[in-house]
C-alpha positions, 0 to 999 in steps of 0.5 A: 203309427196311428195316434187317437187323442181323447178326453176333451170337452167343455169345463169352467174355469178353474176346473180340470181335464185329462187328454189322452193320446193312444198309440196303435199300429207298429207301436213296439217301440212306443218307449222310444218316441218322443211326445207332445202335445199340441194346441191350436186356438182360433186365430193363432198358430199351433203352439207347444204345449208339453212333451215327454222325452224317451227318458221321461224328462219333461217340457212345458211351455211358460204358460202352462207351468204348474197347471198341466202335467205330461205323463206317459204309459209305455206299457199301455202305449199312451200318453196323457195330459193332466189339466188343472186350474183351466183358464178360458185362454186354454181354449183350444183343439189339442193335439198330441204328437209323436218323434220317434228319437234315437236320443233322449233328447225332447223336442217340442216345436211343430216342426220337429214332430211327423206323426199327428193324431186328431185334435180334441176340442177344449173349451173353458168357460169364464 
């Protein structure tokens, strides 16, 4: 499975962006993957942003709760991250990741994921 993230860009504080992560390759079991979004800001470690499990249950980091929404379209083999009320501290390279799962648990640690897409840069100006 390959993951392709897109949708990053430059936006003013308070603005919105929607990131997409499309899966390709052997994706017939895409619905069985737990999907996550992570971000890596300069000088910081890669951190979890949001995750969505097989059943659609979601997880959000405290810093993005109420502002970001993760969703998935299994038919399109795509996961989305809607980002609203963006802040300069949201500036980072955003990565999507996938983990095949036989249970409905949500995984949100970097070490839980073995499949990663390339990053997409999000820059929020003040």
